[in-house]
Structures are given as C-alpha cells and as structure tokens.
C-alpha positions in Angstrom: 61.1 58.0 57.4 59.4 55.1 55.6 62.4 52.8 56.1 62.4 53.7 59.8 58.7 53.3 60.7 57.3 49.8 61.3 54.3 48.5 59.5 51.2 50.3 60.8 53.2 52.9 62.7 52.4 56.6 62.2 54.1 59.8 63.2 52.2 61.7 66.0 54.7 64.5 66.5 58.3 65.5 65.9 60.9 68.1 66.8 64.6 68.5 66.7 67.3 69.2 69.2 70.9 68.8 70.3 72.0 65.4 71.7 75.3 63.6 71.8 77.1 66.5 70.1 74.8 66.5 67.0 71.4 67.7 65.9 68.8 64.9 66.0 65.3 64.6 64.7 63.0 63.3 67.5 59.9 61.5 66.4 57.0 60.3 68.5 54.8 57.5 67.1 52.0 55.5 68.8 54.6 52.9 69.9 57.9 54.6 70.5 60.1 57.7 70.4 62.7 57.5 67.6 65.9 59.5 67.6 67.5 60.1 64.2 70.8 61.6 63.3 71.6 62.0 59.6 75.3 62.3 59.7 77.2 63.7 56.7 79.8 61.0 56.6 78.4 58.1 58.6 74.9 57.7 57.3 71.9 57.4 59.6 72.2 56.8 63.4 69.0 55.7 65.1 67.9 55.1 68.7 64.5 54.4 69.9 62.6 54.0 73.2 59.4 52.1 73.4 56.6 54.2 75.0 55.8 51.4 77.5 59.3 51.6 78.9 59.3 55.3 79.7 59.3 56.0 83.4 59.4 59.8 83.3 59.7 62.7 80.9 60.8 66.1 82.2 61.3 69.5 80.6 62.8 72.9 81.2 62.1 76.0 79.3 64.6 78.9 79.2 64.5 82.3 77.5 65.0 80.9 74.0 65.5 77.1 74.2 64.0 74.2 76.0 65.2 70.8 77.2 63.5 67.4 77.5 64.8 64.5 79.5 63.4 61.0 79.0 64.1 58.3 81.5 63.4 54.5 81.3 64.7 51.8 83.6 68.2 51.8 82.1 68.9 55.1 80.4 68.4 58.8 80.5 68.2 60.7 77.2 68.5 64.5 77.3 67.7 66.6 74.2 68.9 70.3 74.5 68.3 73.4 72.4 64.7 72.6 71.4 62.8 75.5 70.2 61.0 76.9 73.2 57.6 76.8 71.4 58.1 73.1 70.5 58.6 71.7 74.0 55.0 71.7 75.3 53.4 70.4 72.1 55.9 67.6 71.9 55.5 66.6 75.5 51.7 66.6 75.1 52.0 64.4 72.1 54.3 61.9 74.0 52.0 61.9 77.0 48.9 61.4 74.9 50.6 58.5 73.0 51.7 56.9 76.3 48.1 57.2 77.7 46.6 55.8 74.5 49.0 52.9 74.6 48.1 52.1 78.3 44.4 52.3 77.5 44.6 50.1 74.3 43.6 46.5 74.5 45.3 46.0 71.1 48.8 47.0 72.4 51.6 45.1 70.6 53.2 42.3 72.5 56.3 43.2 74.5 59.5 43.5 72.4 62.4 41.1 72.8 62.3 37.9 74.8 60.2 39.1 77.7 57.6 36.6 78.8 53.9 37.6 78.6 52.0 37.3 81.9 49.0 35.6 80.3 47.0 35.3 83.6 47.4 39.1 84.3 46.4 39.9 80.7 43.4 37.6 80.9 42.3 39.3 84.1 42.5 42.7 82.5 40.5 41.5 79.5 37.9 40.0 81.9 37.7 43.3 83.8 37.2 45.2 80.5 34.4 42.8 79.4 32.7 43.0 82.8 32.8 46.8 82.7 31.2 46.7 79.2 34.2 48.2 77.4 34.6 44.9 75.4 31.8 42.9 74.0 31.8 39.1 74.6 32.9 38.7 70.9 35.8 41.2 71.3 36.8 39.5 74.6 36.9 36.1 73.0 39.0 37.4 70.0 41.5 39.1 72.3 41.6 36.0 74.5 42.3 33.8 71.5 45.2 36.1 70.4 46.6 36.1 73.9 46.5 32.4 74.3 48.2 31.9 71.0 51.4 33.8 72.1 
C-alpha cells in the first residue's frame, strides 16, 4: 500500500470483492477510492475514482453476499460478492469521506488540467469567514493559496 498511497493520504476503510473477472481490494481514503488487483502473472492493476467525482453509490445485499455500484460522470463500477457484513460499513466510510471532503476548506486542487473557478472559491471562503467558521487569518491564508494557483 505505501507505493499506492499519495503523500498524506490515509486508509479510511477497505473491503474486497469480485470485479472484471478477478478479486479486487477496494480501499477508501480521504481523497479517492482505489481498486487494486494483484495478479499472479501481470503484477498490480490499479484503478481509482476521486471522491469529488462520485455522483452516486448504490448497494444491494443478498442472503450471503452484497454488491456496490459506484457511478461518476463517465463510468459505472460494480463490485460483486462482497461479504454481506462489509457492505454497510464500507458505504458509511465512503459517504463520510465524501462529506468530509465537501466540508473541507483544505481540499486538494482538482486533478488534471481542470481550471479552478477562483471567484467561486473566494465566495465560499468569504461565506465561511462571515459565518465565523474561518478566522480572518485563516481566510487570508486560504485566499493567498487560492490566488497562487
């Protein structure tokens, strides 16, 4: 896991299930969901979905196994044959991580080449300052970071 996790990233929860014909380890961090398949011949396969990109997460629980489906704007990932008892705790972990990310004023900048809407972000920071969530000093620090992007 150390070579998979980014600096400062921590594991919040994990489970395993069947996806794309193999058993995968599914890891939730405070930033993303990571899917890992340690193949016998082909090494490590890795996929990940940033939490801020997730549009919905659904689940089904059967007699013995459960299933989770994660959707973002472009893809749908279904993990089958999860242990029934692992479905609810993993979903709670993912939902808590998504909520924490939404509420965080220290969220990492968007991945890739997506532009940052500085005006919108400044408006959010101003609202947080006006509501007393941020001190003037914290506001100025976040503003400085945002304007340096």
